[in-house]
GUDOSE-953605 format. One record per atom (N, C-alpha, C, O): residue in one letter; x, y, z. Coordinates in steps of 0.2 Angstrom, whole numbers, plus 5000, padded with zeros to 4 digits. Example, Ala and Ser with C-alpha at 12.3 -4.5 7.8 and 13.67 -1.06 7.14 Angstrom:
2
A506649725039/A506249785039/A506649845039/A507149835042/S506449895035/S506849955036/S506450005039/S506750065040/
end
This chain:
261
M467153415070/M467953435072/M468153365072/M468753355069/K467853315076/K468253235077/K468553225069/K469053205068/R468153225064/R468453195057/R468953235055/R469453205053/T468853305057/T469453345054/T470153325058/T470653325055/C470053315064/C470753315069/C470953245067/C471553245066/T470553195066/T470753125066/T471053115059/T471653085058/S470753145054/S471053145047/S471753185046/S472253155043/L471753235049/L472453275049/L472853245053/L473453255051/M472853215059/M473253175064/M473553125060/M474153115060/L473153075057/L473253015054/L473653035048/L474153005046/A473453085044/A473853095038/A474553125041/A475053105038/G474653165045/G475353195047/G475753135049/G476253115046/S475353095055/S475753035056/S475952985052/S476552975051/L475452965048/L475752905041/L476252945036/L476752905034/L476153005035/L476553025031/L477253035034/L477753035030/A477353055041/A477953065043/A478352985044/A478952975044/G477852945046/G478152865047/G478352845040/G478952815039/G477952855035/G478052825029/G478652855026/G479052825022/Q478752915026/Q479252955023/Q479952935026/Q480552925023/A479952945033/A480452935037/A480752865035/A481352855034/M480352815035/M480552755034/M480952745027/M481352705026/A480752795022/A481252795017/A481852805018/A482252785013/G482052835023/G482652845025/G483052895023/G483652905024/D482652955021/D482953015019/D482553075022/D482753135019/L482153075026/L481853125029/L481753135036/L481453185039/L482053085040/L482053075046/L482653105049/L483153095047/Q482553155054/Q483153205056/Q483453175062/Q484053185063/W483053155067/W483253115073/W482553085076/W482053115075/Q482753035080/Q482253015085/Q482552995091/Q483152985092/N482152985095/N482252955102/N481752915106/N481152935106/N481952865109/N481452825113/N481652815120/N482252825121/S481152805125/S481352785131/S480752745135/S480152745133/L480952715140/L480552695145/L480652715152/L481252725154/T480152735156/T480152765162/T479852725166/T479252705165/Y480052705173/Y479652685179/Y479552735184/Y480052775185/L478952745186/L478752785191/L478252755197/L477852705196/Y478452775203/Y478152745209/Y477952815213/Y478352865214/G477252805215/G477052865217/G476352855223/G476052805222/K476252905228/K475752895231/K475252955231/K475453015228/D474752955235/D474353015235/D473953035229/D473753095229/F473852995224/F473453015219/F472653025221/F472453005226/Q472353065216/Q471653065217/Q471153025212/Q471453005207/V470553025214/V470152995209/V470252915208/V469752875209/N470852905206/N470952835205/N471252805213/N471152845218/P471452745213/P471952725219/P472452765221/P472852785217/R472552765226/R473052815229/R473752805228/R474152845227/I473952735227/I474652725225/I474652685218/I474252645217/Q475152715214/Q475252695207/Q475952685205/Q476452715206/Q475952635201/Q476552615198/Q476452625190/Q475952595187/T476952665186/T476752665179/T477352655176/T477952675178/V477252625170/V477852605165/V477652645159/V477052635156/T477952695156/T477852725151/T478452725145/T479052735146/F478052705138/F478552715133/F478452785129/F477852795128/E478952815127/E478952885124/E479252875118/E479852845117/H479052905113/H479452915107/H479452985104/H478953015104/A480053025102/A479953085099/A480353085093/A480953055093/D480253125088/D480653125082/D480553195079/D480053235080/A480953215074/A480853275070/A480853245063/A481153195063/W480653275058/W480653245051/W480753305047/W480753365050/K480753315040/K480753365035/K480153405036/K480153465034/Y479553385039/Y478953435038/Y478653445045/Y478153465045/G479053425051/G478653425057/G479053395062/G479653395062/D478653375067/D478953325073/D478353285076/D477753295075/N478553245079/N478053195082/N478153175090/N478753175091/F477753165093/F477853155101/F477353095101/F476753105099/V477553035105/V476952985107/V477152965113/V477752975115/F476752935118/F476852905124/F476252865125/F475652875123/V476352805129/V475952755131/V476052745139/V476652725140/D475652755143/D475652735150/D475252665151/D474752645149/K475752625156/K475252565158/K475252575166/K475852575169/I474852585169/I474652595176/I474452545179/I473852515178/F474752535185/F474652485190/F474452505197/F474752545199/Y473852485200/Y473652515206/Y473852485213/Y473452485218/N474352455213/N474652425217/N474252375221/N474252375227/G473752335218/G473452285221/G472652305222/G472152265222/K472552365221/K471852395222/K471452405215/K471652395210/E470952405217/E470452395211/E470152465209/E469952495214/D470152505203/D469852555200/D469152545199/D469052485196/S468652585201/S468052555199/S467852565192/S467352535189/G468252595189/G468052595181/G468552545177/G468352515171/V469052535178/V469652495174/V469852445178/V470352415176/G469752425184/G470052365187/G470752385190/G470852445191/S471152335191/S471852345194/S472352375191/S472852385193/N472252385184/N472752415180/N472452445173/N471852425171/T472752495170/T472452525164/T472952555161/T473552545163/Y472852585155/Y473252615150/Y472952685148/Y472352705148/Y473452725146/Y473352795143/Y473852815138/Y474452805138/G473652845133/G474252865129/G474052935125/G473452955126/E474452965121/E474353025117/E474753025111/E475353005111/I474553045105/I474953045098/I474953115097/I474353145097/S475453155097/S475553225095/S475853245089/S476453255090/P475653245084/P476053265078/P475953335076/P475453365077/R476553375074/R476453435073/R476753445066/R477253415064/L476453485062/L476753505055/L476953585055/L476653635056/S477653585053/S478153635053/S477853685046/S478053675041/F477553745047/F477553795041/F478153815038/F478253825032/G478653825043/G479353845041/G479753795037/G480153805033/K479553735038/K479853675035/K479553665028/K479853645023/I478753665028/I478453645023/I478553695017/I478553675011/F478553765019/F478653815014/F479353835013/F479453875009/D479953805017/D480453815017/D480653885018/D481053915014/Q480453915022/Q480553995026/Q480553995032/Q480353945035/K480854045033/K481054055041/K480454105044/K480454165043/L480054065047/L479454105051/L479654135058/L479354105063/E480154175058/E480354195065/E480154265066/E480254315061/F479954285072/F479954355074/F479854355081/F479554315085/G480154395084/G480254405093/G480554335095/G481054315092/P480354315099/P480654245102/P480254185098/P480454135101/V479854195093/V479554135089/V480154125084/V480354165080/K480254055085/K480654015079/K480353975074/K480753965069/D479753955075/D479253935069/D478553925071/D478353935077/V478153915067/V477453915068/V477253845065/V477553825061/L476753825068/L476653745067/L475853735068/L475453775071/L475653675064/L474953655066/L474953605071/L475153545069/A474753595076/A474853555082/A474253515083/A473753545084/M474353455084/M473653405085/M473853355090/M474453345092/T473353335094/T473553285098/T472853235098/T472253255096/Y472953175099/Y472453115100/Y472553085107/Y473053055108/E472053085112/E472153055118/E471652995118/E471152995116/F471952945121/F471652875121/F471752835127/F472252845130/G471252795128/G471452745134/G470752705136/G470252705132/E470752675142/E470252635144/E469752695147/E469952745151/G469052675146/G468652715151/G468452775146/G468452775140/D468252825149/D467952895145/D468552945145/D468652985149/T468952925140/T469652975140/T469853005132/T470253035131/E469352985128/E469452995121/E469353065120/E468853095121/S469953105116/S469853175115/S470353185109/S470853155108/Y470053245105/Y470453265098/Y470653335100/Y470253375103/L471253355099/L471453425100/L471753455093/L471953415089/I471653515092/I472053545085/I472053625086/I471653655089/G472653645084/G472753725085/G473453745082/G473853705080/P473553805084/P474253835082/P474753815088/P474653825094/G475353805085/G475853785089/G476453835088/G476553865082/F476953845093/F477553895091/F478153865095/F478153845101/D478653865091/D479253845094/D479653905096/D479753955092/L479853915102/L480053975105/L480853975107/L481153935110/A481254025106/A481954035108/A481854075114/A481754135114/I482054035120/I482054075126/I482654055130/I482854005132/P483054115132/P483754105134/P483854045140/P483454055144/G484254005139/G484353955144/G483953885144/G484153835147/F483353885139/F483053815139/F483353795132/F483553825127/D483353725133/D483553675128/D483053685122/D483153685116/Y482353675124/Y481853695119/Y481253725122/Y481253715128/F480753755120/F480053785124/F479653795118/F479653835114/Q479153735119/Q478553745114/Q477853765117/Q477753745123/L477453805114/L476853835116/L476353805110/L476353825104/N475853775114/N475353755109/N474653775111/N474453755117/F474253795107/F473553805108/F473053775105/F472953785099/Y472653735108/Y472153685105/Y471653685107/Y471453705112/Q471053685101/Q470353685103/Q470153605104/Q470353565101/R469953605109/R469753535112/R469053515110/R468653555109/H469053435110/H468553405108/H468453345112/H468853295111/T468053345117/T468053275122/T467453245120/T466953265121/E467553175119/E467153125117/E466753095124/E466953115130/G466253055123/G465953025129/G465453065132/G465153105130/S465453045139/S464853075143/S465153135147/S464753155152/R465753175145/R465853235148/R466153285142/R466753295142/P465653305138/P465953335132/P466153405135/P466053425140/G466653425130/G466953495131/G467153525124/G467753545123/D466653535119/D466753555113/D466953635114/D466753665119/N467253655109/N467353735107/N467753765114/N467553815116/V468153725117/V468553755123/V469353745121/V469553705118/W469653795125/W470453795122/W470853765128/W470753775134/Q471453735125/Q471853715130/Q472553735127/Q472753725122/I472953765134/I473553795132/I474053745135/I474053715140/T474553735130/T474953675132/T475753705131/T475953695125/P476153725136/P476853745136/P477253665137/P477053625141/V477853665133/V478153605134/V478953625135/V479153665130/W479353615140/W479953635140/W480453585142/W480353525144/S481153605141/S481853565144/S482253615146/S482353665143/Y482653605151/Y483153645154/Y483653605157/Y483453565161/T484253615156/T484853575158/T485353625164/T485453685163/I485553595168/I485953635174/I486553595174/I486453535175/P487053605173/P487753565174/P487853575182/P487753615186/V487953515184/V488053495191/V488653445192/V488653385191/G489253475194/G489853425194/G490053405189/G490053435184/D490153335188/D490253295182/D489653275178/D489753235174/S489053295179/S488553275177/S488053335175/S488253395174/N487453325174/N486853365173/N486153355176/N485953295177/I485753405179/I485153395181/I484653415175/I484753475173/L484253375173/L483753405167/L483153415170/L482953375174/I482853475169/I482053485171/I481753505165/I481953545161/D481153455165/D480753455159/D480153435161/D480053415166/G479553455155/G478953435157/G478453485152/G478753515147/F477753475156/F477353515151/F476753535157/F476853515163/M476253585154/M475653595157/M475153595152/M475153625147/D474553565155/D473953565150/D473553615154/D473353605160/W473253675151/W472853715155/W472153725149/W472053745144/V471653685153/V470953705149/V470553755152/V470353755157/V470453795147/V470153865150/V469453875147/V469253845142/D469153925149/D468453945146/D467953885145/D467553875140/N467953845150/N467553795150/N466953795155/N466453755154/D466953825160/D466453835166/D465853855164/D465353845168/K465753895158/K465053915156/K464853865150/K464353885147/N465153815150/N464853775143/N464453715147/N464553665150/S463853735144/S463153715146/S463153635143/S462753595145/K463553615138/K463353555135/K463753485139/K463553435138/G464153495144/G464353445148/G464653465154/G464653515157/T464953415156/T465253415163/T465953415164/T466253405169/Y466253425158/Y467053435157/Y467253505160/Y467253555156/H467553505167/H467653565170/H468453595167/H468953555166/A468453655167/A469153675167/A469553655171/A469353645177/N470253645169/N470653615174/N471453635172/N471553655167/L471953615176/L472553635175/L472853575177/L472753535182/H473353555174/H473853495174/H474553515173/H474753515167/F474953525179/F475753535179/F476153475180/F476053435184/N476553465176/N476953395177/N477653405175/N477853385169/P478053425179/P478853435179/P479153365180/P478853335185/Q479653345177/Q480253305180/Q480853335181/Q481053385178/I481153305187/I481853335188/I482253265189/I482153215193/K482753275185/K483153205184/K483953215184/K484153265181/Y484253185186/Y484953175186/Y485153125181/Y484953065181/D485753155177/D486053115172/D486553065176/D487153075176/L486253005178/L486652965181/L487152925176/L487752915178/G486952915170/G487252885165/G487952925164/G488452885163/K487852995164/K488553035162/K488953025169/K489553015168/A488653025174/A489053025180/A489452975181/A490052975182/L489252905179/L489552835179/L489952825173/L490252765173/N489952865168/N490352865162/N489952805157/N490352755155/I489352795157/I489152735154/I488652765148/I488352735145/G488752825148/G488352865142/G487952925144/G487552915149/E488052975142/E487653025142/E486953045139/E486753035133/K486453065143/K485853055141/K485453005139/K485053015135/Q485652945143/Q485452885142/Q485052855149/Q484452825148/L485352855155/L485052835162/L484852905166/L485352945167/Y484252915168/Y484152955173/Y483852935179/Y483452885179/V483952965185/V483452955191/V483353025193/V483753075192/G482753025197/G482453085199/G481653075202/G481453025204/V481353125201/V480553145204/V480253175199/V480453205195/E479553155198/E479053185194/E478553215199/E478253175203/Y478453285198/Y477953305202/Y477253315198/Y477353335192/D476753305201/D476053305197/D475553345201/D475353315206/Y475453395198/Y474853435201/Y474353445196/Y474453455190/W473653435198/W473153435193/W472553445197/W472353405201/S472253515195/S471753535199/S471153525193/S471253525187/D470553495198/D470053465194/D470153425190/D469953435184/K470553365191/K470853305188/K470353285184/K469753285186/Y470453265177/Y470053235173/Y469453275170/Y469053255166/G469453355173/G468953385171/G468353375175/G467753385173/I468453345181/I467953345187/I468053385192/I468553385195/K467553425193/K467653485198/K467753455205/K467453405208/D468253495208/D468353475215/D467853485221/D467553545220/S467653455225/S467153475230/S467353445236/S467853395237/Q466953465242/Q467053435248/Q466853365248/Q466953335254/Y466453335244/Y466153275244/Y466553225239/Y466653165241/F466953255234/F467453215230/F468053255229/F467953315227/K468553235231/K469153275230/K469553255223/K469853195222/T469553305219/T470053295213/T470553335211/T470753345206/D470753375217/D471253415216/D471853375219/D471953365224/Q472353365214/Q472953315215/Q473653345216/Q473753395212/S474053325220/S474753345221/S475153295225/S475053285231/N475553265221/N475953215222/N476653215219/N476753245214/T477153175221/T477753165219/T477953095219/T477753055223/S478253075212/S478353005211/S479153005210/S479453055208/F479452935212/F480152915211/F480152895203/F479652865201/L480652915200/L480652895193/L481352855192/L481852865196/V481352825187/V482052795183/V481852795175/V481352785173/K482252825171/K482152835165/K482752815160/K483352835162/F482652775155/F483252745150/F482952765144/F482352755142/H483452795140/H483452815133/H483752765129/H484352745131/F483452755123/F483752705119/F483552725111/F483752685106/
end
């Protein structure tokens, strides 16, 4: 499965990038930098500062999302990676509706896609995911994606043939002369408690951001500068089962500033 996922993701990403650079297939793109400061993290040092680069785009045959976190442990040392580390994900999706030039709409479903993700970073973090994805039309939401992945986790914590359910959403609320944007994701790894091949435990990671469009309020540009908070709930973080001896259930809030360009 590793080779299949890798080949498909690289093919999708390279095709998207190569064709987009030709100048006629890229539909839109957006880049951003986010600064986060938070406390009460688990497993790693309790106080963390994170700088995140994000890229999102849509092209003729699908869409792509990429992010890379640079994480600083506020002068503390993590036993595995030292005083700072990095983590990232590459998530291309291929749209069957776009590829076959057909509307694949039924009920709330607007499109059916092949969704893929490659997770990477320092330490024991490498994973490959592949499965069906759906774009949904839900009243009030800017967008709502629902992806189902079969997950392959590398290293000393294998988790083969388990499923991850990942909704991704965005919702805008007008407030006075500006807006509040609520967006985020949830990763729910299921059906792994009986996996005898490794120790990657079933877990749920819920990560919404609540952001005020400060750029619009100050008349310096809509959807460019946000301030707000990010809430992070992660049960059995990193697939490590929570216990009285080692706490891995995480619940914390971070301050954020986000700039789009």
